[in-house]
Structures are given as structure tokens and as C-alpha cells.
C-alpha angles and dihedrals in degrees: 000000000000122000115249121186115256092005119116129193117215130179126208092267091054090051092050091052090049091048091048092050090049091049091051089051091050092050091052090051089046090056090052091048092049090051091051091047092049092049092049093047091050091049091048092050090049091050091046093051090053092054090077092061097039093093090053092050090049092050091050094046093046092049092051091045091050090052092047092050094046091052092046090049092052093049095041090060094044120023100013099051090115094054116108118233088256091053092049092049088053090052090049090050093048093048091048090052091049090050093050092048092048091051097041100086095041090051093046089049091048089053091047090050089050093049093051095047108069097134119098098243095047090041090057091050090050090052090054092048091047091051089049090054092049091050091046092059100034106048 
């Protein structure tokens, strides 16, 4: 056979080796893809589980924010009359940060409790506790 530029001669054994190498590469990529899919499914399930307690978290945050705003409103009209708008915005920001930090751990623990309680009997107990929390902060 003569050599021609950019033309390659393969026999059946060469093609089998190439096909086997390609298959190994595909299998490695398949493992990576399966890992990505597993991680995304786990993240989705975690997010979906937390949806059931999202209304409770919203109720609690809203109640705390309502209290914060009411108290700021009282003090703004009485003891903070001399504050500039910039000063008052700073006080609002600080109180909002305090509120968020105060609620952070209880919310994280509520989410953890939700994530560990996927069985029907514990799920029912969690619903009762969640209802209790909502009632605690709304009445």
C-alpha cells in the first residue's frame, strides 16, 4: 500500500480497540453524569421537603418583622424624633439583622427536623408542632 497524506488504514482489530477505548471513555462520563444527577435529585428532594414548612417560617418571620416595625414606629415618633432619615434607616437595618440572627438557628433546626421526619407518624407529629409554632406567633 502506498502512503497517502491524511489517509489511515485500519483493520478490524484496530477498529475494535478504538471502539473499546471510546466505550471506556463514555462509561467514565456516564459515571460523572450519574453523580451529577444523584446530587441534583438529592438537592431537589431536600428543597421539596422544606416546602412544607415554608409557610410556617414565613408566618414566624412576618410576626417578628411586624413586632419590629411596630416598636420602631413607636420610638420613631417619640424618642427618635431627632434622628435623621439616614440614622433611622441604620436602626432599621440593625434591628432587621438582629431579628434574622435571632431566627436563624430556630429556622435551621426546624428545617433539620423536617428533613429527618419523612415517615408518616413523625410527619404528623411535625405538622402538629408546626401548627403550634404558627399559633404561638400569630395569636
